[in-house]
C-alpha positions as CSV (number, residue, x, y, z in Angstrom):
1,X,0.0,0.0,0.0
2,X,1.2,3.5,-0.7
3,X,2.4,5.4,2.3
4,X,2.9,8.9,0.9
5,X,1.3,11.2,-1.6
6,X,2.4,14.1,-3.8
7,X,-0.6,16.3,-4.2
8,X,-1.6,19.3,-6.3
9,X,-4.0,21.9,-5.0
10,X,-5.8,24.6,-6.9
11,X,-7.1,27.7,-5.2
12,X,-10.8,28.3,-5.7
13,X,-10.4,32.1,-5.7
14,X,-7.1,32.9,-7.3
15,X,-4.9,31.5,-10.1
16,X,-2.6,29.5,-7.9
17,X,-1.4,25.9,-7.8
18,X,0.4,24.4,-4.9
19,X,2.4,21.2,-4.9
20,X,3.2,19.3,-1.7
21,X,3.7,15.9,-0.2
22,X,2.1,14.2,2.9
23,X,1.3,10.8,4.4
24,X,-2.3,12.0,5.2
25,X,-4.0,13.6,2.3
26,X,-7.3,14.6,4.0
27,X,-5.6,16.1,7.0
28,X,-3.2,18.1,4.8
29,X,-6.0,19.6,2.8
30,X,-7.8,20.6,6.0
31,X,-4.6,22.3,7.2
32,X,-4.3,24.3,4.0
33,X,-8.0,25.3,4.0
34,X,-7.9,26.2,7.7
35,X,-5.1,28.7,7.1
36,X,-2.5,26.7,9.1
37,X,0.0,26.7,6.1
38,X,1.7,30.1,5.9
39,X,2.6,29.7,2.2
40,X,-1.0,29.0,1.1
41,X,-3.0,31.0,3.6
42,X,-3.8,33.9,1.2
43,X,-5.0,31.6,-1.5
44,X,-7.6,29.4,0.3
45,X,-9.9,27.7,-0.1
46,X,-8.4,24.8,-2.1
47,X,-9.4,21.7,-3.8
48,X,-7.2,18.7,-4.7
49,X,-7.0,18.4,-8.4
50,X,-4.6,15.5,-8.5
51,X,-2.4,13.3,-6.4
52,X,0.2,10.5,-6.9
53,X,0.5,7.7,-4.4
54,X,4.0,6.4,-3.8
55,X,5.6,3.8,-1.4
56,X,8.1,6.0,0.4
57,X,8.4,9.5,1.8
58,X,11.7,9.9,0.0
59,X,10.1,9.2,-3.4
60,X,7.3,11.6,-2.5
61,X,9.8,14.4,-1.7
62,X,11.7,13.7,-4.9
63,X,8.5,14.0,-7.0
64,X,7.4,17.1,-5.2
65,X,10.8,18.7,-5.8
66,X,10.7,17.7,-9.5
67,X,7.1,19.1,-10.0
68,X,8.3,22.4,-8.6
69,X,10.9,22.8,-11.4
70,X,10.2,24.4,-14.7
71,X,10.1,21.2,-16.6
72,X,8.2,19.5,-13.9
73,X,5.5,22.2,-13.9
74,X,5.3,21.9,-17.7
75,X,4.7,18.1,-17.4
76,X,2.3,18.6,-14.6
77,X,0.2,21.1,-16.5
78,X,0.3,19.3,-19.8
79,X,-0.2,15.7,-18.7
80,X,-1.6,15.5,-15.2
81,X,-3.8,18.6,-14.6
82,X,-4.4,19.6,-18.2
83,X,-8.2,19.5,-17.9
84,X,-8.1,21.7,-14.7
85,X,-5.8,24.3,-16.4
86,X,-8.1,24.5,-19.4
87,X,-11.2,24.9,-17.3
88,X,-9.7,27.7,-15.2
89,X,-8.5,29.6,-18.3
90,X,-11.9,29.7,-20.0
């Protein structure tokens, strides 16, 4: 069973995407939406638009770090959350 997740959040009020990793997806979304995460506080509320389940925390952190790079963001937007990006731009 997967133990960790890389997740992608989209702000419901602003054009903002957040990428993170956690071992408890529901709890982490609640923390973001409750304003407990300083880096996302101004952009709440959020919805999860995608997540990737992996076996280890190390792999989750590696993927999170990659998706935060220029090429990682391009892959993310083109292949993983393409429908979400298109919907928000129209």
